[in-house]
Steps between C-alpha positions, in 0.01 A plus 500: 500500500649824394511822717219659292257222576602505869432867524159449329401231758624711792291790378188284476548348852375808700186518265423130564534531874294815517223356290502176698481686832234744378281236339550242786390746769212617287332160445525371857214729644266392210577127559425544872198734486339473151517121427157452341541130401791265569802618294324811360506835667436859409853612390518882467880450447434327163614824338851474632618227261370679200662828618841350584491296180459807282743699712788246542422211260651168606614641835141604585361161389755300700433733813126447452544120488723508806268732689192273433702201604581673838132610554367154429755323712450741784128440484542120538445387142651187380823507308307381191278806521795725575697384203220512243376830641844650465519382133160641424596836650813494286280467195269772635786748510703390198237421236366854476857627475587272217168537316524879517834516340452206259151530360430788259786675691647762268364775730540288822763740669228766509294338782124562492469833305189452278196274442684216333759472778212505760316222324822308468575531869136409587513188272837385636379528863175324409668209333779472754247502783301231324797260466611589857154427648487174306842388634398595862172305450701205388709532816197500726361198326831319520528590871144353570308825524150467346386857459603509129259771351522720798872474527542590132261799535700634798840439329394659176328800661796578735763464222304687232328777689772600745784539235253732318381683807825540683777393255394727206511823701829410656651415157369814351674693773830302485536530121586874534722452801717196423622299200340167456714195448504407132572149373799466281444503127610185313814524289328345199174629336182396672267291281168656432322206656626370828403151612472632857188698400335182368608301801357769727170490315493122532580525872215747550261263315632218715423695808144573393448138414637386837279748682192366319607153593579593858169675567334164425734313725870418430737247656830600664691307232345701223560825685868412561545405138350834400735675739802333355412547134381856528791607706734361230311679234502837691873444568553481131290803447738686733767461234307730263764738343467872538399693193474866612651801324799632703495824313180593692683508837596858456137601434372386841513835686340689208243226432378478863426877486298466182121562493433132435713389792354749733142419403577128529641542853214721606225275372661181630526655847143620464391146416682369808335761715156418363555123555618553859201721562272241354642225719477710817147588409421127426660407833289726708181423313573123535565528868195705558271282294643171622653562845537129580656404172811285547842621403541266197166608348581861571837490327348301210247764452762775531730315251213450262423871519864584461541279201189618319558870589871500400433343164219729419677821626829408328309423175330840521837671570651325203224616271529852636878499456470363151248765406719777650804379311312491171345841555793688669832305522506361141434832330757673716757227423430539128529873529836461683618259237390734220676797669824314549507370151387808332843583369657152475222341298463785248248782530287395208449137600451605872249769394295236314508271798389775734214594271375140500517477889341841541203403277462181706472697827314797356161340550559471878468877541709498823820654619713223346331563169569875538866426576541270198335756273732775639801268462394420141466872423841564657670226292333644188624853587845363572505330165384814330757700692777256407400521127498879518823494686667264251379734216633797688844327569527404137428861401737626759774267374436613148527873605808409703656345184412805299638731764822292495531559140419865538774523777749343270402737218514800723849405635618438144407858383704653780847564364798280602769744635791259408523597128461865587782478760718347242466830287571716801855585606479703815135425600318195642124447484324249735121458506228261611126472541330267763121511463277453810276275288562292186519822294567853616452859401860607562764528223838618423686569171833613363591543143721700272375796310606557137760762613667246737360639820354240756139530610406358838151497637280336775135498523216394733142442366210541735348182627643148468442183303402456145335849438818671628724270292306581178513876573872465585577335163321784315690766697831321434433483127400862480790622709759311283334583178515875590864469599607643169383835622817508706344720777356351823228768537385454140507115527281514821257750338457290182456173697251671738280623212480148355432337838238751612300460175204272557620414852160417630629310799708802615821301537829684522868433523774695687826523296856621563698539172859595471723539192881477569780629286749218544796724433434799711282332761238772455155368562163662398206359689133552566284355779126435429379444853744227592701434814807717539823321397810489723850617372812450692861598420787298659561589865212745504145474633221411264291767333132475417409629147177668622408678176148431365434571131118441503230251585485131413431393143153408374280722705437792263633595155687818422731506792855631465805388706814669617855375456774509761870458455793366700845350452561157630832515689761230466473219756125584537191284509142586422203286632159503333232303687124456529296535820507125548823562700411800710154365574600148596340394831611286788263303734480816720352694206800723481625632157854468383501862415736741327721550814593124505545504127741799513705344781524175327581653168793686638665163614389299208748389233253299284118528468454149661613667829182711509279207389633283783445780742132528385448125537654502847282797606171329369587181690226249398248763379368437149610739218222757465622688191728452199878578572703643210837671495757627258854569621741712290858540603774704342859404561 
């Protein structure tokens, strides 16, 4: 014997001893005070084997057998009676345990939680009590006791009624408090038809046949033969393999708080209470109507009342439970299943299924019907919403693809400064545009005029997105096509007239335009409402070019602009930018501002220094406006 088996037996030993002690002490008072006929007493403790059998399995059955042996032996019964009584009580405890987990047992771990499980428990206790009472009747006949029919009636009533009256409430309470002992699942697949079921059916028919024979008079030899044969048959039934679903073990806590489980527990307890009240009422009526009635007759009358009332009441409860499950629990389970599979099974198929169920319940005109109709409407709305969302997403993706192409086109029309720098000797131009969206309304440009001078410009269109990008492309085309005028003020005036014409959307663009004589460094410039550039000579502070030539382009035709002049010193740098830099925000809603730009510009050697400074200032805040710059340096 390995250590694992030893630990298993040691763990079962306290359960066996506790069951034996509890059961033995419980049956002694009944044998001494409530013995109605020789060998047959009112046994209220008949619920203990059923309880301990479900609770602890083999340990509870062995403890019940040992406790019965102790009780019978202490009461003076013969060893023959003690032995067979102990064996019968083993079957009384172990058969319900094996039948519960072996017959239609897929949901067996969920103990008594709906109508089917109640009927199963009721049937198992009934058939077990029948076989148990037949075996005990055989014992009384073998021992020479002649009260056959009365003995059977007492045996059956005690071991059928009391497990239902006392055992059922206790088991319903214990199922939430402790884990029941489960039989081990077989290593190989369980056959769909087990011989143990057929043998048990045969043993039950054998018990009925023996009882019919015993009521008409049976010899001790026949009774003993019946005891031996049926005991062997029931022993074989005890080898019935378990066939429950182990995956359901995790559902026990949730299942026992379900509506079905709560209603089952409540109605079962209500049935027990009604039966107990009926028995007490029958007892007082019987004592008052027949005060001189003997104890045997009184208990037979009470047992008859108990047997009839329990069957009628439990049958009514089962019908009520079944009706409640059909009207309430089943629709809610279907609704729960429909809700959980709404996405996984496909909205269209699930919607059709919900419509079919909703129509089936619609005729009821109750709250469940209203709930199903509402759920069906919700599933239809969700389906419609998903269809609309899918169309919207497809349209959005199409727009995104178009915007991506537009962004590429916009970036491609902005000049590449590398070829220009190759033609410059003492100057360097660096520029970039970073739109807040896919496309932006900012732009920069630099190009050579026919006389060899270099034109540089930066512009910012009102608004963002596609309208600003289209207006920006029109402005860029007009500014460059009018570059042959050779004068910043005239170029701005001509572009303004063209942009303002038919400008029903009242869009405008701010522009700073300068034309540099690359030999002398002289620059003529004009500012149409744009941000002031910064100019810095080496080792000197930066200077703001705060001259304003006129308003932004595109507002009104016929506007003239003024030129300004300056000479770019050697080792100087000029920064043109849009308000995306100065109006950059951080999470505290602070602007980058001109002061920070000036301070950073004085220390910057390349334009990327300023861009990194803006990103560092904004932290994780999203870019709110297009950022564009043009950096011109003279060596």
